[in-house]
C-alpha positions in Angstrom: -46.0 -24.8 -41.9 -44.6 -21.7 -43.7 -40.9 -21.1 -44.3 -41.0 -18.2 -41.7 -42.6 -20.5 -39.0 -40.1 -23.3 -39.7 -37.1 -21.0 -39.4 -38.5 -19.5 -36.2 -39.1 -22.9 -34.7 -35.5 -24.0 -35.5 -34.1 -20.9 -34.0 -36.1 -21.4 -30.8 -35.0 -25.0 -30.6 -31.3 -24.0 -31.0 -31.7 -21.3 -28.3 -33.1 -23.9 -26.0 -30.3 -26.3 -26.6 -27.8 -23.5 -26.1 -29.4 -22.6 -22.8 -29.4 -26.2 -21.6 -25.7 -26.5 -22.5 -24.9 -23.3 -20.6 -26.8 -24.5 -17.6 -25.1 -27.9 -17.7 -21.8 -26.2 -18.2 -22.3 -24.0 -15.1 -23.4 -27.0 -13.0 -20.4 -28.9 -14.2 -18.1 -26.1 -13.3 -19.6 -25.8 -9.8 -19.3 -29.6 -9.3 -15.7 -29.5 -10.6 -14.8 -26.6 -8.2 -16.3 -28.5 -5.3 -14.5 -31.7 -6.3 -11.2 -29.8 -6.5 -11.8 -28.2 -3.0 -12.6 -31.6 -1.6 -9.6 -33.2 -3.2 -7.3 -30.4 -1.8 -8.7 -30.8 1.7 -8.3 -34.6 1.5 -4.7 -34.2 0.1 -3.9 -31.8 3.0 -5.3 -34.2 5.6 -3.3 -37.1 4.1 -0.1 -35.0 3.9 -0.4 -34.0 7.6 2.0 -35.9 9.9 0.7 -38.4 12.4 2.7 -36.7 15.2 4.4 -33.4 15.6 8.2 -33.4 15.8 9.5 -30.4 17.8 11.4 -27.9 15.7 12.4 -24.3 16.1 11.0 -23.5 12.6 7.4 -24.8 12.7 5.2 -24.7 9.6 1.6 -25.3 8.8 2.6 -28.5 7.1 4.1 -29.8 10.4 0.7 -29.7 12.1 -1.1 -33.1 12.6 -4.7 -33.3 11.6 -5.8 -33.8 15.3 -7.5 -31.5 17.9 -5.0 -29.2 19.6 -3.0 -30.7 22.4 0.1 -29.5 24.3 3.3 -31.0 25.5 4.5 -29.1 28.6 7.9 -30.1 30.0 7.5 -33.7 28.9 3.9 -34.0 30.0 1.1 -34.3 27.5 -1.7 -31.8 28.3 -5.4 -32.1 27.3 -6.6 -28.9 25.8 -10.2 -28.2 26.9 -10.7 -24.6 25.7 -9.3 -22.1 23.2 -10.2 -18.5 23.6 -9.4 -15.3 21.6 -9.8 -12.0 23.5 -8.1 -8.5 23.5 -5.0 -8.1 25.7 -3.7 -4.5 26.0 -3.4 -3.3 22.3 -3.7 -6.7 20.6 -5.8 -9.8 20.3 -4.5 -12.8 22.2 -5.1 -16.6 22.0 -5.3 -18.8 25.1 -4.8 -22.6 24.5 -5.9 -23.9 27.9 -6.5 -27.0 30.0 -9.4 -25.3 31.6 -13.0 -26.2 30.7 -15.5 -23.4 30.1 -19.1 -23.7 31.3 -19.9 -20.4 29.7 -18.0 -18.6 26.9 -17.2 -15.6 29.2 -16.1 -17.6 32.2 -13.0 -16.3 34.1 -10.2 -18.8 33.7 -7.9 -19.6 36.7 -5.5 -22.3 37.7 -4.9 -23.7 34.2 -1.9 -24.6 32.2 -2.0 -22.7 29.0 -0.1 -21.5 25.9 -0.6 -17.8 25.4 -0.1 -16.0 22.1 -0.2 -12.3 23.1 0.6 -10.1 20.1 -2.0 -11.0 17.4 -3.1 -7.9 15.5 -6.2 -5.8 16.1 -7.3 -6.6 12.6 -7.8 -10.3 13.2 -9.5 -12.3 10.5 -9.0 -15.2 8.1 -5.3 -15.5 7.3 -2.0 -16.7 8.6 0.0 -15.2 11.5 3.5 -16.2 12.5 6.5 -15.3 14.6 10.0 -16.7 14.4 12.1 -18.1 17.3 14.5 -15.1 17.2 11.7 -12.6 17.7 10.6 -11.6 21.2 7.5 -10.9 23.1 5.1 -13.2 21.3 3.7 -15.1 24.2 4.4 -17.4 27.1 3.6 -20.8 28.6 1.7 -20.9 31.9 3.1 -24.2 33.0 3.4 -26.4 36.1 6.4 -25.7 38.2 8.9 -28.6 38.1 9.3 -28.7 41.9 5.6 -28.0 42.7 3.3 -29.4 40.0 0.2 -28.1 41.8 1.4 -24.5 41.1 2.1 -22.8 37.8 4.6 -20.2 36.6 4.7 -17.9 33.6 7.5 -19.4 31.5 8.9 -16.8 29.2 11.4 -18.3 26.8 12.3 -18.2 23.1 9.2 -19.2 21.1 7.8 -19.4 17.6 4.4 -20.0 16.2 2.3 -20.3 13.1 -1.5 -19.7 13.4 -3.9 -20.2 10.5 -7.4 -18.8 10.8 -9.8 -20.4 8.4 -13.0 -19.0 9.9 -13.4 -15.8 12.0 -16.5 -14.0 13.2 -16.2 -11.2 15.8 -18.9 -8.6 16.5 -18.0 -5.1 17.7 -17.7 -4.4 21.4 -21.1 -3.1 22.6 -20.6 -0.4 25.2 -24.3 -0.6 26.2 -24.1 -4.4 27.0 -22.5 -6.2 30.0 -18.8 -6.0 30.4 -18.1 -9.6 29.5 -19.3 -10.3 25.9 -19.2 -13.3 23.6 -18.2 -11.9 20.2 -18.0 -14.8 17.8 -16.2 -18.0 16.9 -12.9 -19.0 15.2 -11.6 -22.1 13.5 -8.2 -23.0 12.1 -4.9 -24.7 13.1 -1.9 -23.7 15.2 1.6 -24.7 16.2 3.5 -22.9 19.0 7.0 -24.1 20.2 9.0 -23.1 23.2 12.7 -23.6 23.5 13.8 -25.5 26.6 15.6 -23.6 29.3 16.6 -24.2 32.9 14.4 -26.9 34.4 12.1 -27.0 31.3 12.3 -29.2 28.2 11.3 -28.2 24.7 7.5 -27.8 24.8 4.7 -27.0 22.4 1.0 -26.8 21.5 -0.2 -28.1 18.1 -3.3 -29.1 16.2 -6.6 -28.0 14.7 -9.5 -26.3 16.3 -13.2 -25.4 15.5 -15.5 -22.9 17.0 -13.1 -21.4 19.5 -14.6 -18.7 21.6 -14.0 -15.1 20.5 -14.9 -12.7 23.4 -14.4 -9.4 25.1 -13.6 -9.4 28.8 -14.1 -5.7 29.2 -13.7 -2.7 26.9 -10.8 -3.2 24.5 -8.1 -0.6 24.9 -8.2 0.3 21.2 -12.0 0.9 21.6 -11.3 3.4 24.4 -8.7 5.2 22.2 -11.3 5.4 19.3 -13.8 6.9 21.7 -11.3 9.5 22.9 -10.3 10.4 19.4 -14.0 10.8 18.5 -14.6 13.0 21.5 -11.6 15.2 20.6 -12.8 15.5 17.0 -16.2 16.6 18.1 -14.8 19.5 20.3 
């Protein structure tokens, strides 16, 4: 073997080792990142309280690692559906005792926590409202003197909503009026200050694949259409 051939062979061998080391380093970094994410999720789950303790200043850390449930005027309510849909100029969230056979079913006769002023630009992130703010939602709750009927209980409330996954397609004006748009996952806590015949109440927990839907043309879509028509004139 000539000196040139020997040097070339050594250089190729070194390059191969370097490539292997880089590949192993990249794989190690990916495994390390995955391990860190898993550890963070496990730590978060371990840190979550076993039960929610009512407070006027809820936080994400106060949310138990359990499916969403509600406590309405001292009665624990099983939550069977969570729906996001436009309401006037905002997105809203409905945490309901009603079961949905289809994603676009009309809901009636349920008890439900409503968050009514979520932004039009919904997506992954955290949304919150303090107890001293107003107009963030209401509790459609059983009447104390007639449990078979409900009333819209508007009282001081606070909430923290974390969206970890969000998909929502655009409203299709050529499709049927009621449209399934996507899914949402995350966790939420909403508290209501007791007043009159009602005790402190709340909804709290985690959720996966909640329905995101349009039950008619969103108001902001109509406004965009009008602005487009005016600009075309």
